[in-house]
TIBA-794139 format. One record per residue (C-alpha): z, x, y; residue in three letters; residue number from 1. Coordinates in steps of 0.5 Angstrom, whole numbers. Example, Ala and Ser with C-alpha at 12.3 -4.5 7.8 and 13.67 -1.06 7.14 Angstrom:
BEGIN
@w = 16 | u = 25 | v = -9 | code = ALA | pos = 1 .
@w = 14 | u = 27 | v = -2 | code = SER | pos = 2 .
This chain:
BEGIN
@w = 336 | u = 67 | v = 360 | code = MET | pos = 1 .
@w = 329 | u = 69 | v = 359 | code = ASN | pos = 2 .
@w = 323 | u = 69 | v = 364 | code = SER | pos = 3 .
@w = 320 | u = 63 | v = 361 | code = LYS | pos = 4 .
@w = 326 | u = 59 | v = 362 | code = ASN | pos = 5 .
@w = 327 | u = 61 | v = 369 | code = TYR | pos = 6 .
@w = 320 | u = 59 | v = 370 | code = PHE | pos = 7 .
@w = 321 | u = 52 | v = 367 | code = GLN | pos = 8 .
@w = 327 | u = 51 | v = 372 | code = LYS | pos = 9 .
@w = 322 | u = 53 | v = 378 | code = PHE | pos = 10 .
@w = 317 | u = 48 | v = 375 | code = LYS | pos = 11 .
@w = 323 | u = 42 | v = 374 | code = ASP | pos = 12 .
@w = 326 | u = 43 | v = 381 | code = LYS | pos = 13 .
@w = 319 | u = 43 | v = 384 | code = ILE | pos = 14 .
@w = 317 | u = 37 | v = 380 | code = ASP | pos = 15 .
@w = 323 | u = 33 | v = 382 | code = SER | pos = 16 .
@w = 322 | u = 34 | v = 389 | code = SER | pos = 17 .
@w = 319 | u = 29 | v = 394 | code = LYS | pos = 18 .
@w = 311 | u = 30 | v = 395 | code = GLN | pos = 19 .
@w = 312 | u = 33 | v = 402 | code = ASP | pos = 20 .
@w = 318 | u = 38 | v = 401 | code = GLU | pos = 21 .
@w = 317 | u = 45 | v = 404 | code = VAL | pos = 22 .
@w = 320 | u = 50 | v = 399 | code = PHE | pos = 23 .
@w = 322 | u = 57 | v = 401 | code = VAL | pos = 24 .
@w = 324 | u = 63 | v = 397 | code = LEU | pos = 25 .
@w = 332 | u = 62 | v = 399 | code = SER | pos = 26 .
@w = 331 | u = 55 | v = 396 | code = ASP | pos = 27 .
@w = 331 | u = 58 | v = 389 | code = PHE | pos = 28 .
@w = 336 | u = 64 | v = 389 | code = PHE | pos = 29 .
@w = 341 | u = 59 | v = 385 | code = GLY | pos = 30 .
@w = 336 | u = 60 | v = 379 | code = ILE | pos = 31 .
@w = 335 | u = 67 | v = 379 | code = THR | pos = 32 .
@w = 335 | u = 74 | v = 384 | code = GLU | pos = 33 .
@w = 330 | u = 74 | v = 390 | code = PRO | pos = 34 .
@w = 325 | u = 79 | v = 386 | code = GLY | pos = 35 .
@w = 324 | u = 75 | v = 380 | code = ASN | pos = 36 .
@w = 324 | u = 69 | v = 385 | code = ALA | pos = 37 .
@w = 318 | u = 72 | v = 389 | code = CYS | pos = 38 .
@w = 314 | u = 73 | v = 382 | code = VAL | pos = 39 .
@w = 315 | u = 66 | v = 380 | code = TYR | pos = 40 .
@w = 313 | u = 63 | v = 386 | code = LEU | pos = 41 .
@w = 306 | u = 67 | v = 386 | code = ARG | pos = 42 .
@w = 305 | u = 65 | v = 379 | code = ARG | pos = 43 .
@w = 306 | u = 58 | v = 381 | code = LEU | pos = 44 .
@w = 301 | u = 58 | v = 387 | code = GLU | pos = 45 .
@w = 296 | u = 62 | v = 382 | code = LYS | pos = 46 .
@w = 296 | u = 56 | v = 377 | code = ILE | pos = 47 .
@w = 296 | u = 51 | v = 383 | code = GLY | pos = 48 .
@w = 303 | u = 48 | v = 382 | code = GLN | pos = 49 .
@w = 304 | u = 50 | v = 389 | code = LEU | pos = 50 .
@w = 300 | u = 52 | v = 396 | code = ARG | pos = 51 .
@w = 302 | u = 57 | v = 401 | code = ARG | pos = 52 .
@w = 302 | u = 55 | v = 408 | code = ILE | pos = 53 .
@w = 304 | u = 61 | v = 411 | code = MET | pos = 54 .
@w = 308 | u = 67 | v = 409 | code = ARG | pos = 55 .
@w = 314 | u = 65 | v = 404 | code = GLY | pos = 56 .
@w = 313 | u = 58 | v = 405 | code = VAL | pos = 57 .
@w = 310 | u = 53 | v = 400 | code = TYR | pos = 58 .
@w = 308 | u = 46 | v = 399 | code = VAL | pos = 59 .
@w = 306 | u = 42 | v = 393 | code = LYS | pos = 60 .
@w = 298 | u = 42 | v = 393 | code = PRO | pos = 61 .
@w = 298 | u = 34 | v = 394 | code = VAL | pos = 62 .
@w = 301 | u = 35 | v = 401 | code = CYS | pos = 63 .
@w = 296 | u = 36 | v = 405 | code = THR | pos = 64 .
@w = 300 | u = 36 | v = 412 | code = LYS | pos = 65 .
@w = 307 | u = 37 | v = 411 | code = PRO | pos = 66 .
@w = 311 | u = 35 | v = 417 | code = GLY | pos = 67 .
@w = 313 | u = 40 | v = 423 | code = ALA | pos = 68 .
@w = 320 | u = 39 | v = 422 | code = ASP | pos = 69 .
@w = 320 | u = 40 | v = 415 | code = LYS | pos = 70 .
@w = 317 | u = 47 | v = 416 | code = ILE | pos = 71 .
@w = 321 | u = 49 | v = 422 | code = ALA | pos = 72 .
@w = 327 | u = 47 | v = 418 | code = ARG | pos = 73 .
@w = 325 | u = 51 | v = 412 | code = ALA | pos = 74 .
@w = 323 | u = 57 | v = 416 | code = ILE | pos = 75 .
@w = 330 | u = 57 | v = 419 | code = ALA | pos = 76 .
@w = 333 | u = 56 | v = 412 | code = ARG | pos = 77 .
@w = 330 | u = 62 | v = 409 | code = ASN | pos = 78 .
@w = 332 | u = 66 | v = 415 | code = TYR | pos = 79 .
@w = 339 | u = 63 | v = 415 | code = GLY | pos = 80 .
@w = 338 | u = 61 | v = 422 | code = TRP | pos = 81 .
@w = 342 | u = 55 | v = 425 | code = ASN | pos = 82 .
@w = 337 | u = 50 | v = 429 | code = ILE | pos = 83 .
@w = 336 | u = 44 | v = 433 | code = VAL | pos = 84 .
@w = 330 | u = 40 | v = 436 | code = PRO | pos = 85 .
@w = 330 | u = 41 | v = 443 | code = SER | pos = 86 .
@w = 327 | u = 38 | v = 449 | code = GLY | pos = 87 .
@w = 321 | u = 33 | v = 447 | code = ASP | pos = 88 .
@w = 322 | u = 35 | v = 440 | code = THR | pos = 89 .
@w = 329 | u = 32 | v = 440 | code = ALA | pos = 90 .
@w = 327 | u = 26 | v = 444 | code = LEU | pos = 91 .
@w = 322 | u = 24 | v = 439 | code = PHE | pos = 92 .
@w = 326 | u = 26 | v = 433 | code = MET | pos = 93 .
@w = 332 | u = 21 | v = 436 | code = SER | pos = 94 .
@w = 327 | u = 16 | v = 436 | code = GLY | pos = 95 .
@w = 327 | u = 16 | v = 444 | code = MET | pos = 96 .
@w = 320 | u = 17 | v = 445 | code = THR | pos = 97 .
@w = 314 | u = 15 | v = 440 | code = ARG | pos = 98 .
@w = 310 | u = 21 | v = 443 | code = ASN | pos = 99 .
@w = 309 | u = 27 | v = 438 | code = GLU | pos = 100 .
@w = 311 | u = 33 | v = 441 | code = PRO | pos = 101 .
@w = 305 | u = 38 | v = 442 | code = LYS | pos = 102 .
@w = 309 | u = 44 | v = 441 | code = LYS | pos = 103 .
@w = 315 | u = 43 | v = 436 | code = TRP | pos = 104 .
@w = 321 | u = 47 | v = 440 | code = ILE | pos = 105 .
@w = 328 | u = 48 | v = 437 | code = TYR | pos = 106 .
@w = 334 | u = 52 | v = 440 | code = LYS | pos = 107 .
@w = 336 | u = 57 | v = 435 | code = SER | pos = 108 .
@w = 342 | u = 62 | v = 434 | code = ASP | pos = 109 .
@w = 336 | u = 67 | v = 432 | code = SER | pos = 110 .
@w = 331 | u = 71 | v = 437 | code = ALA | pos = 111 .
@w = 325 | u = 68 | v = 440 | code = TYR | pos = 112 .
@w = 320 | u = 66 | v = 434 | code = LYS | pos = 113 .
@w = 313 | u = 63 | v = 435 | code = LYS | pos = 114 .
@w = 309 | u = 60 | v = 429 | code = TYR | pos = 115 .
@w = 303 | u = 57 | v = 428 | code = THR | pos = 116 .
@w = 302 | u = 53 | v = 421 | code = VAL | pos = 117 .
@w = 296 | u = 48 | v = 420 | code = ASN | pos = 118 .
@w = 295 | u = 48 | v = 427 | code = GLY | pos = 119 .
@w = 302 | u = 46 | v = 429 | code = ILE | pos = 120 .
@w = 306 | u = 50 | v = 434 | code = GLU | pos = 121 .
@w = 313 | u = 51 | v = 432 | code = ILE | pos = 122 .
@w = 318 | u = 55 | v = 437 | code = ILE | pos = 123 .
@w = 325 | u = 57 | v = 436 | code = PHE | pos = 124 .
@w = 328 | u = 59 | v = 443 | code = LYS | pos = 125 .
@w = 335 | u = 63 | v = 443 | code = HIS | pos = 126 .
@w = 341 | u = 59 | v = 446 | code = THR | pos = 127 .
@w = 348 | u = 62 | v = 447 | code = ASN | pos = 128 .
@w = 351 | u = 55 | v = 447 | code = SER | pos = 129 .
@w = 352 | u = 56 | v = 439 | code = ILE | pos = 130 .
@w = 358 | u = 51 | v = 440 | code = ASN | pos = 131 .
@w = 352 | u = 46 | v = 441 | code = GLU | pos = 132 .
@w = 348 | u = 48 | v = 434 | code = ILE | pos = 133 .
@w = 353 | u = 51 | v = 430 | code = SER | pos = 134 .
@w = 359 | u = 48 | v = 427 | code = GLY | pos = 135 .
@w = 357 | u = 41 | v = 429 | code = VAL | pos = 136 .
@w = 353 | u = 35 | v = 424 | code = SER | pos = 137 .
@w = 346 | u = 34 | v = 425 | code = GLU | pos = 138 .
@w = 346 | u = 28 | v = 429 | code = GLN | pos = 139 .
@w = 352 | u = 31 | v = 434 | code = THR | pos = 140 .
@w = 347 | u = 37 | v = 435 | code = ALA | pos = 141 .
@w = 341 | u = 32 | v = 436 | code = LEU | pos = 142 .
@w = 344 | u = 28 | v = 441 | code = TYR | pos = 143 .
@w = 347 | u = 34 | v = 445 | code = ILE | pos = 144 .
@w = 340 | u = 36 | v = 446 | code = GLN | pos = 145 .
@w = 337 | u = 29 | v = 447 | code = VAL | pos = 146 .
@w = 342 | u = 28 | v = 453 | code = LEU | pos = 147 .
@w = 340 | u = 35 | v = 456 | code = ARG | pos = 148 .
@w = 333 | u = 33 | v = 455 | code = ALA | pos = 149 .
@w = 334 | u = 27 | v = 460 | code = TYR | pos = 150 .
@w = 339 | u = 31 | v = 464 | code = GLY | pos = 151 .
@w = 346 | u = 29 | v = 467 | code = LYS | pos = 152 .
@w = 343 | u = 25 | v = 473 | code = LYS | pos = 153 .
@w = 338 | u = 21 | v = 469 | code = ASN | pos = 154 .
@w = 342 | u = 18 | v = 463 | code = ILE | pos = 155 .
@w = 343 | u = 11 | v = 465 | code = ASN | pos = 156 .
@w = 346 | u = 5 | v = 460 | code = ASN | pos = 157 .
@w = 339 | u = 4 | v = 457 | code = TYR | pos = 158 .
@w = 339 | u = 11 | v = 454 | code = VAL | pos = 159 .
@w = 346 | u = 10 | v = 452 | code = ILE | pos = 160 .
@w = 345 | u = 4 | v = 449 | code = ASN | pos = 161 .
@w = 339 | u = 6 | v = 445 | code = ARG | pos = 162 .
@w = 343 | u = 12 | v = 442 | code = LEU | pos = 163 .
@w = 349 | u = 8 | v = 441 | code = ALA | pos = 164 .
@w = 345 | u = 3 | v = 436 | code = LYS | pos = 165 .
@w = 344 | u = 9 | v = 431 | code = ASN | pos = 166 .
@w = 351 | u = 11 | v = 431 | code = VAL | pos = 167 .
@w = 354 | u = 9 | v = 424 | code = LYS | pos = 168 .
@w = 362 | u = 10 | v = 423 | code = MET | pos = 169 .
@w = 362 | u = 16 | v = 420 | code = LYS | pos = 170 .
@w = 358 | u = 19 | v = 425 | code = ASN | pos = 171 .
@w = 362 | u = 16 | v = 430 | code = LYS | pos = 172 .
@w = 368 | u = 20 | v = 428 | code = ARG | pos = 173 .
@w = 364 | u = 26 | v = 428 | code = LYS | pos = 174 .
@w = 361 | u = 25 | v = 435 | code = LEU | pos = 175 .
@w = 367 | u = 25 | v = 438 | code = ILE | pos = 176 .
@w = 371 | u = 30 | v = 435 | code = TYR | pos = 177 .
@w = 366 | u = 35 | v = 434 | code = GLU | pos = 178 .
@w = 365 | u = 36 | v = 441 | code = THR | pos = 179 .
@w = 371 | u = 38 | v = 444 | code = GLU | pos = 180 .
@w = 369 | u = 45 | v = 446 | code = ARG | pos = 181 .
@w = 362 | u = 43 | v = 449 | code = ILE | pos = 182 .
@w = 361 | u = 42 | v = 457 | code = THR | pos = 183 .
@w = 365 | u = 36 | v = 459 | code = VAL | pos = 184 .
@w = 359 | u = 32 | v = 462 | code = TRP | pos = 185 .
@w = 356 | u = 32 | v = 455 | code = LEU | pos = 186 .
@w = 363 | u = 30 | v = 452 | code = ARG | pos = 187 .
@w = 364 | u = 24 | v = 456 | code = ASN | pos = 188 .
@w = 357 | u = 21 | v = 455 | code = ILE | pos = 189 .
@w = 358 | u = 22 | v = 448 | code = LEU | pos = 190 .
@w = 364 | u = 18 | v = 448 | code = ILE | pos = 191 .
@w = 361 | u = 12 | v = 452 | code = LYS | pos = 192 .
@w = 355 | u = 12 | v = 446 | code = ILE | pos = 193 .
@w = 361 | u = 12 | v = 441 | code = CYS | pos = 194 .
@w = 364 | u = 6 | v = 445 | code = GLU | pos = 195 .
@w = 358 | u = 2 | v = 446 | code = ALA | pos = 196 .
@w = 356 | u = 3 | v = 439 | code = SER | pos = 197 .
@w = 361 | u = -2 | v = 437 | code = SER | pos = 198 .
@w = 357 | u = -8 | v = 439 | code = LYS | pos = 199 .
@w = 352 | u = -6 | v = 435 | code = TYR | pos = 200 .
@w = 356 | u = -6 | v = 428 | code = THR | pos = 201 .
@w = 359 | u = -12 | v = 425 | code = TYR | pos = 202 .
@w = 365 | u = -10 | v = 420 | code = HIS | pos = 203 .
@w = 371 | u = -14 | v = 417 | code = LYS | pos = 204 .
@w = 378 | u = -12 | v = 420 | code = PRO | pos = 205 .
@w = 379 | u = -5 | v = 417 | code = PHE | pos = 206 .
@w = 386 | u = -7 | v = 414 | code = ASN | pos = 207 .
@w = 382 | u = -11 | v = 409 | code = GLU | pos = 208 .
@w = 378 | u = -5 | v = 407 | code = TRP | pos = 209 .
@w = 379 | u = -2 | v = 400 | code = ASP | pos = 210 .
@w = 375 | u = 5 | v = 400 | code = VAL | pos = 211 .
@w = 372 | u = 7 | v = 394 | code = PHE | pos = 212 .
@w = 376 | u = 2 | v = 389 | code = PRO | pos = 213 .
@w = 372 | u = 5 | v = 383 | code = GLU | pos = 214 .
@w = 375 | u = 12 | v = 384 | code = LYS | pos = 215 .
@w = 382 | u = 9 | v = 383 | code = LYS | pos = 216 .
@w = 383 | u = 10 | v = 376 | code = LYS | pos = 217 .
@w = 390 | u = 13 | v = 375 | code = ILE | pos = 218 .
@w = 395 | u = 7 | v = 373 | code = MET | pos = 219 .
@w = 402 | u = 9 | v = 376 | code = THR | pos = 220 .
@w = 408 | u = 6 | v = 373 | code = PRO | pos = 221 .
@w = 409 | u = 2 | v = 380 | code = PHE | pos = 222 .
@w = 403 | u = -3 | v = 378 | code = GLY | pos = 223 .
@w = 397 | u = 0 | v = 382 | code = PHE | pos = 224 .
@w = 392 | u = 5 | v = 381 | code = LYS | pos = 225 .
@w = 391 | u = 12 | v = 385 | code = VAL | pos = 226 .
@w = 385 | u = 17 | v = 385 | code = ARG | pos = 227 .
@w = 388 | u = 23 | v = 382 | code = THR | pos = 228 .
@w = 394 | u = 25 | v = 378 | code = LYS | pos = 229 .
@w = 397 | u = 29 | v = 384 | code = SER | pos = 230 .
@w = 397 | u = 23 | v = 388 | code = GLU | pos = 231 .
@w = 401 | u = 20 | v = 382 | code = ALA | pos = 232 .
@w = 406 | u = 26 | v = 382 | code = MET | pos = 233 .
@w = 407 | u = 25 | v = 390 | code = ILE | pos = 234 .
@w = 408 | u = 17 | v = 389 | code = ILE | pos = 235 .
@w = 413 | u = 19 | v = 383 | code = ALA | pos = 236 .
@w = 417 | u = 23 | v = 388 | code = GLN | pos = 237 .
@w = 417 | u = 19 | v = 394 | code = LEU | pos = 238 .
@w = 420 | u = 13 | v = 389 | code = HIS | pos = 239 .
@w = 425 | u = 18 | v = 387 | code = MET | pos = 240 .
@w = 427 | u = 20 | v = 394 | code = ALA | pos = 241 .
@w = 427 | u = 12 | v = 396 | code = GLY | pos = 242 .
@w = 422 | u = 13 | v = 402 | code = LEU | pos = 243 .
@w = 419 | u = 7 | v = 405 | code = GLU | pos = 244 .
@w = 411 | u = 9 | v = 404 | code = TYR | pos = 245 .
@w = 404 | u = 5 | v = 404 | code = LYS | pos = 246 .
@w = 398 | u = 8 | v = 400 | code = TYR | pos = 247 .
@w = 392 | u = 8 | v = 404 | code = GLU | pos = 248 .
@w = 394 | u = 4 | v = 410 | code = LYS | pos = 249 .
@w = 389 | u = 4 | v = 415 | code = VAL | pos = 250 .
@w = 390 | u = 8 | v = 421 | code = LEU | pos = 251 .
@w = 386 | u = 8 | v = 428 | code = THR | pos = 252 .
@w = 386 | u = 12 | v = 434 | code = ASP | pos = 253 .
@w = 385 | u = 10 | v = 441 | code = LYS | pos = 254 .
@w = 377 | u = 9 | v = 440 | code = TYR | pos = 255 .
@w = 378 | u = 4 | v = 434 | code = ASP | pos = 256 .
@w = 376 | u = 10 | v = 429 | code = LEU | pos = 257 .
@w = 380 | u = 9 | v = 422 | code = PRO | pos = 258 .
@w = 382 | u = 13 | v = 417 | code = TYR | pos = 259 .
@w = 386 | u = 11 | v = 411 | code = TRP | pos = 260 .
@w = 391 | u = 17 | v = 410 | code = PRO | pos = 261 .
@w = 393 | u = 18 | v = 402 | code = ASP | pos = 262 .
@w = 400 | u = 16 | v = 404 | code = PHE | pos = 263 .
@w = 404 | u = 13 | v = 410 | code = THR | pos = 264 .
@w = 411 | u = 15 | v = 410 | code = ILE | pos = 265 .
@w = 416 | u = 12 | v = 415 | code = ASN | pos = 266 .
@w = 422 | u = 16 | v = 415 | code = TYR | pos = 267 .
@w = 428 | u = 16 | v = 420 | code = ASN | pos = 268 .
@w = 424 | u = 11 | v = 425 | code = GLY | pos = 269 .
@w = 418 | u = 16 | v = 425 | code = THR | pos = 270 .
@w = 411 | u = 15 | v = 421 | code = GLU | pos = 271 .
@w = 408 | u = 21 | v = 417 | code = TYR | pos = 272 .
@w = 401 | u = 22 | v = 414 | code = TYR | pos = 273 .
@w = 401 | u = 25 | v = 408 | code = TRP | pos = 274 .
@w = 394 | u = 27 | v = 405 | code = GLU | pos = 275 .
@w = 392 | u = 31 | v = 399 | code = HIS | pos = 276 .
@w = 386 | u = 35 | v = 399 | code = LEU | pos = 277 .
@w = 383 | u = 35 | v = 392 | code = GLY | pos = 278 .
@w = 376 | u = 39 | v = 393 | code = LYS | pos = 279 .
@w = 377 | u = 44 | v = 399 | code = LEU | pos = 280 .
@w = 372 | u = 49 | v = 394 | code = ASP | pos = 281 .
@w = 367 | u = 44 | v = 396 | code = ASP | pos = 282 .
@w = 363 | u = 46 | v = 402 | code = THR | pos = 283 .
@w = 361 | u = 39 | v = 404 | code = GLU | pos = 284 .
@w = 369 | u = 36 | v = 403 | code = TYR | pos = 285 .
@w = 372 | u = 42 | v = 407 | code = ALA | pos = 286 .
@w = 367 | u = 41 | v = 413 | code = ALA | pos = 287 .
@w = 369 | u = 33 | v = 413 | code = GLU | pos = 288 .
@w = 376 | u = 35 | v = 412 | code = TRP | pos = 289 .
@w = 376 | u = 40 | v = 419 | code = LYS | pos = 290 .
@w = 374 | u = 34 | v = 422 | code = ILE | pos = 291 .
@w = 379 | u = 29 | v = 420 | code = LYS | pos = 292 .
@w = 384 | u = 35 | v = 421 | code = GLU | pos = 293 .
@w = 382 | u = 35 | v = 428 | code = ILE | pos = 294 .
@w = 383 | u = 27 | v = 429 | code = TRP | pos = 295 .
@w = 390 | u = 28 | v = 426 | code = TYR | pos = 296 .
@w = 392 | u = 33 | v = 431 | code = ASN | pos = 297 .
@w = 389 | u = 30 | v = 437 | code = SER | pos = 298 .
@w = 392 | u = 23 | v = 436 | code = ASN | pos = 299 .
@w = 398 | u = 24 | v = 431 | code = PHE | pos = 300 .
@w = 400 | u = 31 | v = 433 | code = PRO | pos = 301 .
@w = 406 | u = 34 | v = 428 | code = GLY | pos = 302 .
@w = 405 | u = 28 | v = 424 | code = LYS | pos = 303 .
@w = 400 | u = 30 | v = 418 | code = LEU | pos = 304 .
@w = 403 | u = 33 | v = 412 | code = ILE | pos = 305 .
@w = 398 | u = 36 | v = 407 | code = THR | pos = 306 .
@w = 398 | u = 38 | v = 399 | code = THR | pos = 307 .
@w = 392 | u = 41 | v = 396 | code = ASN | pos = 308 .
@w = 390 | u = 43 | v = 389 | code = GLU | pos = 309 .
@w = 389 | u = 51 | v = 390 | code = ILE | pos = 310 .
@w = 396 | u = 52 | v = 389 | code = THR | pos = 311 .
@w = 402 | u = 49 | v = 385 | code = ASP | pos = 312 .
@w = 402 | u = 42 | v = 387 | code = ILE | pos = 313 .
@w = 409 | u = 41 | v = 384 | code = GLY | pos = 314 .
@w = 412 | u = 47 | v = 388 | code = ALA | pos = 315 .
@w = 408 | u = 44 | v = 394 | code = GLN | pos = 316 .
@w = 411 | u = 37 | v = 393 | code = ILE | pos = 317 .
@w = 418 | u = 40 | v = 392 | code = LYS | pos = 318 .
@w = 418 | u = 44 | v = 399 | code = GLU | pos = 319 .
@w = 415 | u = 38 | v = 403 | code = ILE | pos = 320 .
@w = 420 | u = 33 | v = 400 | code = MET | pos = 321 .
@w = 426 | u = 38 | v = 402 | code = HIS | pos = 322 .
@w = 423 | u = 41 | v = 409 | code = SER | pos = 323 .
@w = 421 | u = 34 | v = 412 | code = LYS | pos = 324 .
@w = 425 | u = 29 | v = 408 | code = PHE | pos = 325 .
@w = 431 | u = 33 | v = 407 | code = SER | pos = 326 .
@w = 431 | u = 31 | v = 399 | code = PHE | pos = 327 .
@w = 432 | u = 36 | v = 394 | code = ASN | pos = 328 .
@w = 428 | u = 35 | v = 387 | code = LEU | pos = 329 .
@w = 432 | u = 36 | v = 381 | code = CYS | pos = 330 .
@w = 431 | u = 42 | v = 377 | code = PRO | pos = 331 .
@w = 427 | u = 41 | v = 371 | code = GLN | pos = 332 .
@w = 431 | u = 39 | v = 365 | code = GLY | pos = 333 .
@w = 437 | u = 37 | v = 369 | code = SER | pos = 334 .
């Protein structure tokens, strides 16, 4: 690809972004190498397509005052830091106060850093509590810092209910199962927040949900559709073995949090839950699976079965049918 095409890709990325988007060099590494990216960004600045607000940080010319949080996250993204709003910044970002902080302070896994951009002071403070900012979702990390800002003795039902109103089902699972390694008092309050969130969300019974029905496109010989060919292969072998099973039957834990295992199998009076993992090479999918795996191991230890698309699916199914259900598949051609 020639330099003209690379330059056009830079322009297209910028043109398709929001007006207040903040750009850094690493945002363009997927297009070309760092040396070329620097050249293209300077050229875009020269022709008025970008405006530099500090070294290595750019915005669109129409963006007169980019948000402090977007600038902070762009800086962190450029250097590969994990950050989370802290103190008054956390309270403001979570909606617990309307007072915009005078200094935007973030906990970080980097060394102490301080920047002043457009009159805004942004401070990154190093923390040794890496479990509270790395390996957890953005909302989980933010809620931890909100609770720390209030302090253990100052957290009451008002605080719990205010935070509970913004917890969605997906985040509710994460709040509970991402915090297993953090300080006990924080975890206990996060669980209370999750329990309180139920009264702010109305939903029909979980057993009436059909999750993403539009993705069920593979018709099985047994009168219903599944999502992938691998799932259809698993079903065929379950039928051959005469095993009792349900496809995507809801499974809930003690907090009334649901998942829909691909297959729920009843074998000798014990239920097993078979999940087929189709996109482990996708970062977001893999991160979601880690939460799901913790959930299974915490609530249903020893009951989880998995297959994946990384290795031979047929060989995996054969091994599981033999080791878990004492069923030997017939060799091909017999």
